[in-house]
BAFI-3210 file (N, C-alpha, C; in Angstrom, 3 decimals, decimal comma, padded with zeros to 6 digits):
// residues 315
n [1|2|3|4|5|6|7|8|9|10|11|12|13|14|15|16|17|18|19|20|21|22|23|24|25|26|27|28|29|30|31|32|33|34|35|36|37|38|39|40|41|42|43|44|45|46|47|48|49|50|51|52|53|54|55|56|57|58|59|60|61|62|63|64|65|66|67|68|69|70|71|72|73|74|75|76|77|78|79|80|81|82|83|84|85|86|87|88|89|90|91|92|93|94|95|96|97|98|99|100|101|102|103|104|105|106|107|108|109|110|111|112|113|114|115|116|117|118|119|120|121|122|123|124|125|126|127|128|129|130|131|132|133|134|135|136|137|138|139|140|141|142|143|144|145|146|147|148|149|150|151|152|153|154|155|156|157|158|159|160|161|162|163|164|165|166|167|168|169|170|171|172|173|174|175|176|177|178|179|180|181|182|183|184|185|186|187|188|189|190|191|192|193|194|195|196|197|198|199|200|201|202|203|204|205|206|207|208|209|210|211|212|213|214|215|216|217|218|219|220|221|222|223|224|225|226|227|228|229|230|231|232|233|234|235|236|237|238|239|240|241|242|243|244|245|246|247|248|249|250|251|252|253|254|255|256|257|258|259|260|261|262|263|264|265|266|267|268|269|270|271|272|273|274|275|276|277|278|279|280|281|282|283|284|285|286|287|288|289|290|291|292|293|294|295|296|297|298|299|300|301|302|303|304|305|306|307|308|309|310|311|312|313|314|315]
n.u [000,838|000,524|002,159|000,632|001,929|004,183|003,018|002,065|004,502|005,466|003,476|003,859|006,424|005,861|004,230|005,749|008,289|010,950|012,977|013,589|011,639|009,328|009,751|009,556|006,862|005,611|006,526|008,863|012,146|014,465|015,898|014,131|012,067|013,444|014,013|011,408|010,633|012,472|011,781|009,178|009,572|010,798|008,690|006,790|008,215|009,156|010,537|010,004|010,603|012,882|016,005|016,103|017,968|018,168|015,842|013,211|011,506|008,507|008,358|006,726|005,449|005,448|003,693|001,285|000,892|000,757|-001,573|-003,537|-002,910|-003,731|-006,535|-006,828|-005,666|-007,301|-009,710|-009,001|-008,603|-011,220|-012,451|-011,165|-012,023|-014,773|-014,777|-013,740|-015,808|-017,802|-016,946|-017,439|-020,062|-023,378|-024,467|-025,432|-026,283|-028,075|-028,734|-031,221|-032,139|-034,661|-036,300|-039,807|-041,541|-040,019|-039,856|-042,346|-042,481|-040,151|-038,719|-040,271|-040,231|-037,448|-036,598|-037,968|-036,695|-034,068|-034,481|-035,175|-032,916|-030,739|-030,792|-029,418|-029,002|-029,888|-031,928|-032,918|-035,335|-035,846|-037,861|-036,921|-035,958|-033,887|-031,745|-031,577|-030,920|-028,317|-027,031|-027,261|-025,708|-023,155|-022,770|-022,748|-024,975|-026,681|-026,571|-027,173|-028,706|-031,546|-031,766|-033,253|-033,413|-034,332|-033,758|-033,409|-032,618|-029,893|-028,154|-025,754|-023,489|-022,200|-018,695|-016,924|-019,078|-020,438|-022,210|-024,762|-026,694|-030,082|-032,101|-034,475|-037,237|-040,193|-042,528|-046,059|-048,888|-051,733|-055,122|-058,706|-061,019|-063,018|-061,946|-060,909|-058,357|-058,079|-058,846|-057,181|-054,454|-051,807|-048,756|-048,884|-048,485|-047,236|-047,911|-050,424|-051,965|-051,645|-053,475|-055,147|-056,671|-054,384|-053,104|-050,783|-047,496|-046,235|-044,470|-040,881|-040,494|-039,170|-040,735|-042,385|-040,491|-039,645|-041,972|-042,423|-040,160|-040,386|-042,816|-043,166|-044,893|-047,186|-049,377|-050,240|-053,481|-054,310|-052,416|-050,666|-048,525|-048,707|-049,010|-051,000|-053,181|-053,328|-054,120|-056,674|-057,978|-057,828|-059,415|-061,871|-062,391|-061,234|-059,002|-055,813|-052,785|-049,228|-047,541|-045,018|-044,162|-043,128|-044,414|-046,856|-048,687|-050,888|-053,611|-056,434|-059,979|-061,527|-059,511|-056,973|-053,820|-051,605|-048,907|-046,103|-044,826|-042,078|-040,569|-040,755|-038,608|-037,089|-033,957|-033,133|-031,145|-028,837|-027,055|-024,062|-021,562|-018,337|-016,169|-017,252|-017,870|-016,907|-018,240|-020,128|-022,900|-023,685|-023,322|-025,150|-027,562|-027,721|-027,903|-030,364|-032,086|-031,765|-032,875|-035,479|-036,136|-036,111|-038,240|-040,404|-042,431|-043,195|-041,191|-038,542|-036,001|-033,854|-030,924|-027,914|-026,183|-022,997|-020,380|-018,193|-019,217|-019,957|-020,150|-017,883|-017,964|-015,983|-014,108]
n.v [-001,191|002,242|004,821|007,566|009,891|009,949|010,250|012,853|014,211|013,820|015,152|017,725|018,318|018,260|020,460|022,656|022,441|022,162|020,331|021,716|023,769|022,214|020,983|023,175|023,804|021,604|021,650|020,285|018,739|019,140|016,768|014,862|014,982|014,049|011,423|010,408|010,479|008,686|006,287|006,025|005,602|003,125|001,614|001,780|000,830|002,406|005,150|008,344|011,074|013,372|015,085|018,467|020,714|023,000|022,189|019,744|017,506|015,804|012,405|010,440|008,356|009,504|011,685|010,345|009,148|011,383|012,589|010,783|010,872|013,407|013,162|011,144|012,262|014,469|013,216|012,092|014,399|015,401|013,390|013,682|016,237|015,800|014,021|015,645|017,494|015,790|015,177|017,535|018,068|017,212|014,366|011,562|008,064|007,033|004,933|004,490|003,076|002,259|002,018|001,254|003,377|005,697|005,923|006,971|009,207|010,803|010,555|011,496|014,357|014,803|013,743|015,363|017,808|017,150|016,656|019,180|020,776|019,369|018,367|016,567|014,324|010,919|009,365|006,238|004,306|001,944|000,031|-001,406|-003,666|-003,320|-005,186|-005,838|-003,350|-002,921|-005,083|-004,383|-002,038|-003,084|-004,783|-003,014|-002,375|-000,576|002,855|004,842|004,568|004,514|004,067|002,574|002,369|001,245|002,902|001,296|-001,039|-001,324|-001,106|-002,991|-001,741|-002,611|-003,066|-000,428|001,059|004,223|006,639|009,023|010,603|011,511|012,200|011,713|009,611|009,817|007,730|007,236|006,371|005,191|005,643|004,913|007,664|007,744|006,330|005,322|006,278|008,473|010,906|012,713|015,119|014,746|012,730|009,119|005,978|002,984|000,720|001,218|000,527|-002,130|-004,289|-003,923|-004,554|-005,166|-003,695|-004,386|-004,506|-007,089|-010,115|-010,006|-007,482|-004,183|-002,628|-004,555|-006,064|-004,126|-003,556|-006,060|-006,295|-004,120|-004,548|-007,281|-010,284|-009,148|-009,525|-008,872|-008,768|-008,168|-008,150|-006,201|-004,666|-002,187|001,046|002,954|001,322|000,192|002,476|002,770|000,531|001,169|003,472|002,337|001,313|-001,108|-001,696|-000,703|001,008|001,243|003,741|005,177|008,654|009,338|007,640|008,699|010,781|012,193|012,237|010,171|010,865|010,104|008,984|009,297|010,583|009,754|010,915|009,049|008,043|006,639|008,472|006,994|006,254|006,028|005,896|007,548|007,211|008,095|006,144|005,133|003,793|004,113|004,452|005,715|008,192|010,679|011,311|013,684|013,333|011,758|013,431|015,462|014,075|013,258|015,801|016,614|014,797|015,492|018,041|017,297|016,032|018,181|019,504|018,131|018,903|017,515|016,252|015,962|018,508|018,760|016,879|018,591|018,494|018,033|017,357|016,480|015,132|012,597|009,132|006,561|003,185|000,670|-002,391]
n.w [000,000|-000,823|000,887|002,441|003,285|001,681|-000,798|-000,436|-000,352|-002,975|-004,457|-003,472|-004,453|-007,188|-007,306|-006,302|-007,379|-006,372|-004,003|-001,684|-001,582|-001,459|000,997|002,690|002,375|003,467|006,013|006,893|006,700|003,892|003,443|004,440|002,564|000,301|001,129|001,318|-001,361|-002,498|-001,210|-002,118|-004,831|-004,701|-003,653|-005,712|-007,787|-009,904|-011,732|-010,631|-010,511|-012,071|-012,482|-013,551|-014,352|-011,769|-010,672|-010,118|-012,226|-013,105|-014,156|-016,743|-015,386|-012,865|-013,286|-013,730|-011,216|-009,520|-010,441|-009,580|-006,896|-006,125|-006,089|-004,197|-001,845|-001,533|-000,923|001,520|003,031|003,039|004,494|006,956|007,627|007,845|009,972|011,992|012,142|012,985|015,549|016,828|016,372|017,152|016,009|013,909|014,528|017,437|020,057|022,438|025,492|027,864|031,051|031,482|032,620|032,445|029,729|029,151|030,842|030,565|028,088|025,777|026,012|026,061|023,571|021,801|022,285|021,485|018,765|017,920|018,551|017,565|014,698|013,102|014,513|015,006|016,805|018,290|020,081|022,646|024,767|027,808|030,426|033,402|033,349|030,618|029,614|030,660|029,459|026,752|026,708|027,271|025,101|023,052|021,588|022,642|023,347|025,235|028,400|030,525|033,916|036,760|040,330|043,506|046,578|048,746|047,624|046,269|043,099|041,271|039,095|035,861|035,118|033,508|032,740|032,737|034,706|035,626|038,084|037,763|039,542|042,242|042,119|043,533|045,238|045,695|047,755|046,258|046,402|046,348|045,904|047,867|049,931|053,237|053,828|052,276|053,204|054,691|054,301|054,927|055,226|054,929|056,529|055,114|056,467|057,421|055,341|055,006|055,201|053,093|049,845|047,328|044,389|042,029|040,419|038,212|039,228|039,202|038,289|039,016|040,768|041,949|043,363|045,166|046,740|047,869|049,433|051,202|052,436|053,684|053,051|052,014|049,332|046,036|044,621|042,127|039,296|037,244|034,898|033,678|034,692|034,251|033,903|036,442|037,879|036,858|037,903|040,630|040,681|040,292|042,730|043,470|044,934|046,421|045,443|044,910|043,387|041,431|040,904|038,438|036,763|036,355|034,405|034,948|037,350|037,363|037,613|040,708|042,236|044,773|045,645|048,142|050,053|051,278|054,428|056,087|053,328|050,131|047,558|044,317|042,666|039,713|036,932|034,284|032,018|030,293|028,016|029,300|027,630|025,452|026,252|025,395|023,105|021,369|021,017|023,149|025,396|024,717|024,803|027,475|028,644|027,566|028,769|031,413|031,337|030,721|033,074|034,889|033,853|034,747|037,229|039,476|040,791|043,289|043,969|041,188|040,307|040,085|037,324|035,830|033,428|034,862|037,001|036,452|037,169|036,935|036,676|037,966|038,306]
ca.u [000,000|001,310|002,089|000,048|002,920|005,050|002,226|002,074|005,824|005,521|002,613|004,482|007,511|005,235|003,640|006,708|009,422|012,219|012,883|013,597|010,322|008,367|009,984|008,985|005,404|005,164|007,103|009,828|013,467|014,666|016,317|012,939|011,394|014,239|013,807|010,052|010,613|013,228|010,978|008,014|010,022|010,993|007,362|006,084|009,120|009,141|011,185|008,899|011,118|014,250|016,545|015,992|018,704|018,051|014,512|012,826|010,284|007,901|008,363|005,358|004,901|005,214|002,482|000,133|000,700|000,327|-002,982|-004,336|-002,626|-004,572|-007,876|-006,736|-005,412|-008,502|-010,687|-008,556|-008,881|-012,662|-012,760|-010,677|-012,912|-016,043|-014,559|-013,626|-017,155|-018,549|-016,537|-017,966|-021,475|-024,230|-025,011|-025,289|-027,281|-027,951|-029,735|-031,593|-032,971|-035,230|-037,366|-041,065|-042,133|-039,222|-040,257|-043,502|-042,340|-038,972|-038,195|-040,917|-039,700|-036,029|-036,447|-038,429|-035,625|-032,952|-034,853|-035,168|-031,580|-029,713|-031,541|-028,609|-028,977|-030,912|-032,128|-033,908|-035,728|-036,408|-038,226|-036,175|-035,715|-032,531|-030,762|-031,429|-030,203|-026,893|-026,530|-027,124|-024,554|-021,922|-022,652|-022,630|-026,220|-027,337|-025,616|-027,585|-029,766|-032,141|-031,725|-033,906|-033,077|-034,841|-032,646|-033,245|-032,118|-028,916|-027,812|-024,342|-023,277|-021,088|-017,448|-016,831|-020,295|-020,489|-023,592|-025,014|-028,035|-030,993|-032,827|-035,250|-038,627|-040,931|-043,750|-047,182|-049,969|-052,892|-056,334|-059,946|-061,353|-063,867|-061,256|-060,667|-057,057|-058,064|-059,378|-056,161|-053,463|-050,465|-048,207|-049,483|-047,581|-047,676|-048,495|-051,847|-052,655|-051,188|-054,579|-055,976|-056,438|-053,318|-052,952|-049,350|-046,795|-046,005|-043,165|-039,745|-040,335|-038,531|-041,748|-042,806|-039,419|-039,620|-043,114|-042,198|-039,120|-040,847|-043,988|-043,139|-046,163|-048,261|-049,493|-051,213|-054,511|-054,365|-051,032|-050,527|-047,342|-049,044|-049,484|-052,275|-054,205|-053,461|-054,926|-058,061|-058,510|-058,011|-060,565|-063,088|-062,531|-060,853|-057,821|-054,879|-051,565|-048,071|-047,168|-044,050|-044,676|-042,697|-045,343|-048,155|-048,785|-051,994|-054,422|-057,811|-061,017|-061,874|-058,372|-056,215|-052,428|-051,171|-047,473|-045,772|-043,795|-041,001|-040,681|-040,262|-038,125|-036,107|-032,977|-033,157|-029,831|-028,511|-025,816|-023,473|-020,224|-017,351|-015,289|-017,944|-018,306|-016,508|-019,073|-021,052|-024,290|-023,943|-023,487|-026,387|-028,696|-027,780|-028,408|-031,788|-032,802|-031,745|-033,874|-036,787|-036,368|-036,459|-039,539|-041,433|-042,475|-043,595|-040,024|-037,717|-035,015|-033,040|-029,484|-027,197|-025,203|-022,058|-019,628|-017,246|-019,877|-020,289|-019,507|-017,439|-017,953|-014,857|-013,938]
ca.v [000,000|003,470|005,656|008,865|010,949|009,972|010,868|014,286|014,721|013,847|016,221|019,003|018,530|018,586|021,798|023,718|022,314|021,790|019,629|022,715|024,418|021,215|020,810|024,335|023,724|020,508|021,871|019,243|019,017|018,651|015,362|014,038|014,912|013,164|010,053|010,003|010,221|007,466|005,149|005,908|004,972|001,689|001,001|001,708|000,258|003,321|006,449|009,302|012,424|013,447|016,433|019,360|021,868|023,099|021,734|018,369|017,390|014,468|011,505|010,059|007,590|010,463|012,458|009,462|008,968|012,651|012,795|009,982|011,329|014,566|012,705|010,382|013,169|015,290|012,385|011,983|015,683|015,469|012,477|014,299|017,355|015,235|013,467|016,775|018,030|014,814|015,299|018,773|018,178|016,132|013,750|010,117|007,213|006,900|004,007|004,752|002,059|002,863|001,311|001,707|004,642|006,807|006,071|007,850|010,431|011,612|010,507|012,367|015,730|014,808|013,508|016,556|018,805|016,721|016,859|020,617|021,367|018,584|017,647|015,533|013,148|009,943|008,487|005,171|004,036|000,637|-000,183|-002,567|-003,665|-002,927|-006,174|-005,692|-002,083|-003,151|-005,995|-003,618|-001,148|-003,867|-005,338|-001,929|-002,163|000,551|003,931|005,529|003,810|005,055|002,999|002,898|001,498|001,690|003,205|000,162|-002,178|-000,727|-001,859|-003,078|-001,398|-003,339|-002,323|000,294|001,826|005,498|007,046|010,234|010,567|012,594|012,591|010,686|009,473|009,483|006,968|007,562|005,406|005,624|005,044|005,480|008,957|007,555|005,420|005,875|006,934|009,580|012,133|013,647|015,570|014,421|011,415|007,921|004,835|001,827|-000,262|001,518|-000,074|-003,518|-005,233|-003,573|-005,292|-004,458|-003,782|-004,181|-004,981|-008,531|-010,549|-009,785|-006,051|-003,434|-002,212|-005,740|-006,387|-003,128|-003,754|-007,313|-006,060|-003,156|-005,066|-008,746|-010,953|-008,542|-010,065|-008,161|-009,626|-007,798|-007,960|-005,612|-003,807|-000,853|001,856|003,570|000,311|000,133|003,625|002,497|-000,407|001,911|004,370|001,527|000,867|-002,519|-001,864|000,417|000,729|002,109|004,152|006,283|009,848|009,332|006,814|009,352|012,073|012,850|011,316|010,153|011,141|008,986|008,479|010,279|010,190|010,110|010,725|007,973|008,295|007,415|008,630|005,897|006,848|005,290|006,731|007,448|007,598|007,886|005,371|004,963|003,212|005,140|004,659|006,562|009,397|011,887|011,538|014,797|012,885|011,259|014,594|016,160|013,267|013,385|017,144|016,658|014,036|016,320|019,083|016,652|015,803|019,469|019,885|017,464|019,655|016,670|015,624|016,787|019,329|017,900|016,760|019,555|017,646|018,448|016,196|016,000|014,401|011,247|008,054|005,459|001,986|-000,199|-003,537]
ca.w [000,000|-000,925|002,074|002,132|003,486|000,501|-001,857|-000,185|-000,745|-004,435|-004,954|-003,133|-005,416|-008,460|-007,211|-006,007|-008,286|-005,743|-002,723|-000,606|-001,535|-000,986|002,425|003,370|002,339|004,340|007,349|007,220|006,142|002,517|003,446|004,647|001,267|-000,564|001,596|000,932|-002,802|-002,773|-000,745|-002,989|-006,073|-004,431|-003,488|-006,996|-008,787|-011,055|-011,557|-010,558|-010,748|-012,608|-012,374|-014,707|-013,841|-010,313|-010,257|-010,426|-013,013|-013,040|-015,307|-017,117|-014,254|-011,788|-013,562|-013,498|-009,783|-008,922|-010,782|-008,639|-005,536|-005,840|-005,720|-002,943|-000,722|-001,353|-000,214|002,910|003,679|003,263|005,599|008,188|007,943|008,300|011,303|012,916|012,335|013,777|016,944|017,378|016,046|017,633|014,802|013,823|015,177|018,889|020,583|023,829|026,139|029,069|031,752|030,873|033,057|031,912|028,325|029,104|031,613|030,253|026,730|024,790|026,136|025,690|022,138|021,096|022,399|020,651|017,374|017,642|018,688|016,876|013,664|012,448|015,380|014,639|017,957|018,321|021,465|022,958|026,174|028,301|031,858|033,768|032,893|029,175|029,385|030,913|028,431|025,526|026,836|027,187|023,746|022,089|020,855|023,313|023,626|026,464|029,066|031,746|034,917|038,034|041,464|044,797|047,475|049,657|046,851|045,350|041,894|040,922|037,693|035,234|034,925|032,257|032,498|033,453|034,973|036,393|038,654|037,430|040,740|042,923|041,725|044,755|045,044|046,577|047,901|045,485|046,978|045,819|046,508|049,040|050,837|054,566|053,870|051,323|053,790|055,163|053,329|055,368|054,849|055,491|056,604|054,332|057,371|057,535|054,188|054,860|055,059|051,937|048,609|046,623|042,936|041,873|039,223|038,161|039,745|038,316|038,026|040,097|041,745|042,699|044,304|046,226|047,626|048,590|050,430|052,192|053,147|053,559|053,266|051,234|047,986|045,215|044,041|040,709|038,857|035,907|034,863|033,182|035,817|033,898|034,176|037,897|038,303|036,489|038,908|041,888|040,504|040,402|044,105|043,565|045,763|046,498|044,684|045,107|042,029|041,372|040,237|037,046|036,002|036,275|033,748|035,649|038,140|036,878|038,607|041,574|043,004|045,552|045,910|049,490|050,277|052,215|055,436|055,480|051,890|049,297|046,307|043,537|041,986|038,260|036,415|032,881|031,926|028,959|028,076|029,629|026,475|024,474|026,939|024,699|021,923|021,633|021,079|024,504|026,253|024,380|025,253|028,939|028,938|027,233|029,794|032,620|031,134|030,837|034,510|035,481|033,317|035,543|038,495|040,604|041,377|044,159|043,270|040,331|040,520|039,245|036,648|034,796|032,939|035,857|038,065|036,023|037,921|036,088|037,511|037,665|039,205]
c.u [000,877|001,081|001,591|001,050|003,844|004,320|002,194|003,402|005,929|004,668|003,211|005,626|006,938|004,699|004,690|008,025|010,735|011,955|012,787|012,232|009,252|008,504|009,400|007,478|004,865|005,757|007,983|011,163|013,560|015,091|015,124|012,176|012,136|014,041|012,426|009,994|011,330|012,428|009,761|008,400|010,283|009,653|006,677|006,905|009,126|009,932|010,119|009,346|012,517|014,694|016,398|016,647|018,629|016,692|014,341|011,575|009,792|008,147|006,912|004,694|004,580|003,946|001,216|-000,161|000,218|-001,133|-003,889|-004,130|-003,493|-005,959|-007,861|-006,578|-006,595|-009,569|-010,324|-008,852|-010,369|-013,068|-012,326|-011,581|-014,255|-015,916|-014,437|-014,995|-017,997|-018,208|-017,181|-019,466|-022,227|-024,934|-024,848|-026,389|-027,002|-029,086|-029,959|-032,468|-033,442|-036,231|-038,699|-041,549|-041,334|-039,486|-041,420|-043,192|-041,204|-038,642|-038,946|-040,378|-038,255|-035,846|-036,925|-037,349|-034,433|-033,259|-034,819|-033,747|-030,514|-030,373|-030,750|-028,466|-030,145|-031,129|-033,159|-034,159|-036,238|-036,712|-037,554|-036,052|-034,231|-031,482|-030,512|-030,695|-028,707|-026,292|-026,316|-025,943|-023,256|-021,703|-022,468|-023,870|-027,047|-026,274|-025,897|-028,730|-030,250|-032,320|-032,444|-033,481|-033,670|-033,666|-032,372|-032,653|-031,108|-028,530|-026,295|-024,190|-022,119|-019,853|-017,450|-018,066|-020,262|-021,947|-023,624|-026,466|-028,851|-031,712|-033,581|-036,705|-039,406|-042,197|-044,804|-048,124|-051,187|-054,124|-057,566|-060,331|-062,224|-063,239|-061,004|-059,349|-056,986|-058,385|-058,302|-055,195|-052,047|-050,008|-048,915|-048,423|-048,133|-048,343|-049,992|-052,648|-052,303|-052,341|-055,515|-055,757|-055,436|-053,360|-051,493|-048,794|-046,518|-044,638|-042,061|-039,516|-039,723|-039,550|-042,266|-041,767|-039,397|-040,748|-042,937|-041,176|-039,617|-042,015|-044,049|-044,507|-047,314|-048,239|-050,572|-052,210|-054,717|-052,956|-051,012|-049,330|-047,656|-049,677|-050,796|-053,425|-054,417|-054,338|-056,402|-058,715|-058,758|-059,246|-061,893|-063,278|-062,096|-059,595|-056,998|-053,605|-050,458|-047,540|-046,180|-044,609|-044,269|-043,675|-046,664|-048,037|-049,912|-052,704|-055,854|-058,784|-061,272|-060,722|-057,681|-054,815|-052,039|-049,664|-047,235|-044,690|-043,404|-041,102|-040,065|-039,864|-037,153|-035,195|-033,076|-031,846|-029,761|-027,165|-025,369|-022,119|-019,207|-016,466|-015,919|-018,338|-017,941|-017,347|-020,082|-022,505|-024,650|-024,209|-024,785|-027,609|-028,843|-028,351|-029,905|-032,618|-032,843|-032,780|-035,281|-037,140|-036,797|-037,848|-040,679|-041,464|-042,779|-042,406|-039,376|-036,718|-034,073|-031,580|-028,769|-026,024|-024,227|-021,173|-018,695|-017,869|-020,300|-019,500|-019,144|-017,256|-016,829|-014,846|-012,511]
c.v [001,247|004,340|007,057|010,007|011,071|010,547|012,388|014,911|014,835|014,982|017,596|019,322|018,920|020,008|022,895|023,596|021,913|021,081|020,638|023,383|023,463|020,999|021,970|024,271|022,676|020,592|020,696|019,600|018,546|017,196|014,432|013,885|013,954|011,705|009,544|009,662|008,920|006,225|004,942|005,267|003,485|000,974|000,796|001,060|001,090|004,577|007,526|010,732|012,315|014,908|017,188|020,686|021,881|022,620|020,251|018,398|015,952|013,691|011,199|009,281|008,518|011,260|011,623|009,339|010,247|012,932|012,025|010,453|012,521|014,150|011,967|011,317|014,102|014,509|012,236|013,269|015,834|014,574|013,072|015,452|016,854|014,673|014,575|017,379|017,098|014,926|016,511|018,916|016,972|015,533|012,242|009,377|007,082|006,028|004,266|003,610|002,614|001,932|001,986|003,083|005,845|007,003|007,051|009,213|011,342|011,680|011,377|013,799|015,788|014,643|014,706|017,642|018,437|016,941|018,326|021,169|020,653|017,739|016,556|014,280|012,232|008,975|007,398|004,827|002,608|000,564|-001,459|-002,500|-003,415|-003,895|-006,047|-004,398|-002,280|-004,052|-005,251|-002,670|-001,926|-004,432|-004,260|-001,689|-001,026|001,592|004,627|004,739|004,557|003,898|003,460|001,902|002,087|001,869|002,050|-001,056|-001,648|-001,686|-001,859|-002,816|-002,212|-002,446|-001,650|001,066|003,081|005,892|008,375|010,189|011,767|013,107|011,420|010,747|008,953|008,710|007,339|006,370|005,966|004,881|005,633|006,757|008,815|006,616|006,102|006,632|008,154|010,920|013,157|014,032|015,127|013,046|010,276|006,828|003,691|000,781|-000,033|000,884|-001,543|-004,464|-004,905|-004,575|-004,483|-004,736|-003,467|-004,707|-006,474|-008,886|-010,386|-008,333|-005,367|-003,060|-003,391|-006,092|-005,407|-003,358|-005,012|-007,132|-005,144|-003,680|-006,580|-009,345|-010,373|-009,109|-009,301|-009,144|-009,338|-007,439|-007,461|-004,666|-002,379|-000,022|002,563|002,605|000,153|001,277|003,403|001,542|000,304|002,802|003,629|000,963|-000,562|-002,748|-000,585|000,020|001,684|002,456|005,314|007,461|009,908|008,569|007,520|010,684|012,894|011,794|011,338|010,526|009,889|008,396|009,645|009,721|010,679|009,911|009,715|008,433|006,961|007,406|007,455|006,480|005,909|006,295|006,483|008,013|007,380|007,182|005,264|004,282|004,317|005,459|005,569|007,906|010,689|012,195|012,646|014,360|012,365|012,441|015,329|015,398|013,325|014,745|017,242|015,901|014,800|017,434|018,512|016,399|017,101|019,921|019,268|018,069|018,770|016,027|016,534|017,582|018,453|017,930|017,708|018,859|018,458|017,257|015,638|015,175|012,995|010,242|006,949|004,237|001,062|-001,346|-003,527]
c.w [000,000|000,304|001,700|002,292|002,280|-000,713|-001,696|-000,619|-002,259|-004,998|-004,646|-004,095|-006,776|-008,457|-007,121|-006,777|-007,672|-004,419|-001,586|-000,468|-001,033|000,508|003,212|003,432|003,307|005,748|007,795|006,565|004,693|002,470|003,637|003,331|000,343|-000,173|001,195|-000,556|-003,147|-002,365|-001,638|-004,320|-005,887|-004,312|-004,839|-008,100|-010,076|-010,703|-011,666|-010,840|-011,360|-012,563|-013,704|-014,295|-012,323|-009,800|-010,556|-011,287|-012,967|-014,326|-015,669|-015,989|-013,095|-011,999|-013,339|-012,011|-009,119|-009,232|-009,835|-007,202|-005,158|-005,393|-004,389|-001,754|-000,472|-000,592|001,254|003,659|003,978|004,426|006,928|008,609|008,472|009,703|012,338|013,192|013,186|015,252|017,596|017,184|016,589|016,422|014,879|014,551|016,665|019,391|022,066|024,323|027,477|029,718|031,392|031,311|032,582|030,430|028,206|029,723|031,202|028,767|025,716|024,816|025,656|024,192|021,321|021,127|021,518|019,168|016,986|017,592|017,870|015,779|012,960|013,317|015,020|015,796|017,689|019,786|021,576|024,443|026,650|029,815|032,130|033,237|031,396|028,825|029,567|029,841|027,110|025,554|026,638|025,787|022,677|021,265|021,450|023,637|024,953|027,073|030,298|032,725|036,171|039,104|042,730|045,753|048,420|048,953|045,836|044,231|041,708|039,429|037,120|035,113|033,562|031,874|033,365|033,659|035,703|036,858|038,199|038,665|041,314|042,483|042,934|044,399|046,066|046,687|047,182|045,994|046,294|046,569|047,755|050,067|052,177|054,661|052,945|051,962|054,142|054,042|053,683|054,924|055,564|055,527|055,761|055,222|057,555|056,407|054,016|054,550|053,903|050,793|047,777|045,130|042,651|040,568|039,326|038,737|038,708|037,979|039,244|041,170|042,566|043,760|045,466|047,226|048,463|049,698|051,560|053,024|052,982|053,866|052,481|049,821|047,228|044,620|042,561|040,278|037,414|035,938|034,442|034,298|035,501|034,158|035,674|038,412|037,991|037,485|040,233|041,802|040,622|041,802|044,340|044,389|045,802|045,758|045,121|043,719|042,085|040,571|038,764|036,159|035,744|035,535|034,366|036,486|037,615|037,993|039,442|042,340|043,704|045,777|047,297|049,610|051,375|053,180|056,079|053,955|051,144|047,944|045,624|042,824|040,479|037,723|034,907|032,819|030,476|029,112|028,330|028,439|025,430|025,053|026,238|023,479|022,206|021,761|022,459|025,439|025,987|024,879|026,766|029,319|028,658|028,265|031,110|032,516|031,245|032,293|035,197|035,045|034,113|036,940|039,702|041,305|042,398|043,318|042,470|040,711|039,565|038,585|035,832|034,497|033,993|036,947|037,649|036,851|036,947|036,991|037,042|038,664|039,718]
res [m|i|d|l|t|r|l|q|a|l|r|a|v|a|t|f|g|t|v|t|a|a|a|g|a|l|h|c|t|p|s|a|i|s|q|h|l|a|k|l|e|r|e|t|k|a|t|l|v|e|k|d|g|r|t|l|r|l|t|e|a|g|r|v|l|v|e|h|a|g|r|v|l|a|a|v|e|e|a|e|a|a|l|a|a|h|r|e|t|v|s|g|r|l|s|v|a|s|f|p|t|a|c|r|g|l|l|p|h|a|l|r|a|l|g|r|d|h|p|r|l|e|p|t|v|q|e|a|d|r|a|a|c|f|d|g|l|l|r|g|t|v|d|v|a|l|i|d|e|w|l|e|i|p|v|t|y|p|a|g|v|a|s|v|e|l|g|l|d|v|g|d|l|i|v|p|a|d|h|r|l|a|a|d|d|g|p|v|s|l|e|e|a|r|d|e|r|w|i|g|s|k|p|g|t|v|c|y|e|w|l|e|r|m|m|p|g|v|r|s|t|i|l|v|n|e|f|e|t|q|l|t|f|v|a|e|g|l|g|v|a|f|i|p|r|l|a|r|t|s|l|p|a|g|v|v|a|r|p|i|a|p|e|a|a|r|r|v|s|v|a|w|r|a|s|a|g|g|r|p|a|i|g|a|t|v|a|a|l|r|d|a|w|q|h|r|a|i|f|p|a|p|f|a|w|n|a|g|q|a|i|i|h|v|v]
***
């Protein structure tokens, strides 16, 4: 394969006529230019230049090679320029994976902002549980993932995955409007609702694991993962439910949300491969998700994020 630096030397000689002038143009020594030309002639097995008084002129073989060299070097320059622009511009494909409630509560706002501010970015979205998010990050099929974890059940992040916390998603006890626990405005203990009929998420979900851990022995009689459906059951007076605020865009008629004491919250974080952290699209997506979090007024004060606060998980 012909070395690009040697092609540059040959083209410089063809343009400027002497080794000294070519060396000045390429910011190297005349001896370096001479060495490049000699090596290029050995590589191509052809005489490329010959002396013409104090200058050098191309042979027929040299003219053929310089003609192609111009196109080759121009293509390389275009590639370098495109790569430089890519480093500075939020563009390209970006795969986002998210747990279900963040798909509803955060991603629409974030994707709309990304589309407005970075039209060259091509995001795709897939709903996935935490294990699938981590697997996708490690395999390279996911670029950014939204991860949730209850504070009482911390998550072990895989090595090489960086993350930053968006904030805490608080959960409330949801009861029918005519329920005995609906009358007051203050916090309620979960123990006060232990003997109620419970509507909950299916086994294997984060919310099911949390309720099982916080209230051992409690079993939900209605198991559905879709929180909007849970709210519908509560509104019909069929039981009570524990629902995070991120899962609720609004409360339907006939239900009341009661805060819980002690407060029950899950940590919501954005994760990505640490090795890809310098990609502008990653930073822009994290910023858009942070803005989406701030946009949701039902959350506690958001985590003030900057790039230096990312946590890189190592073993």
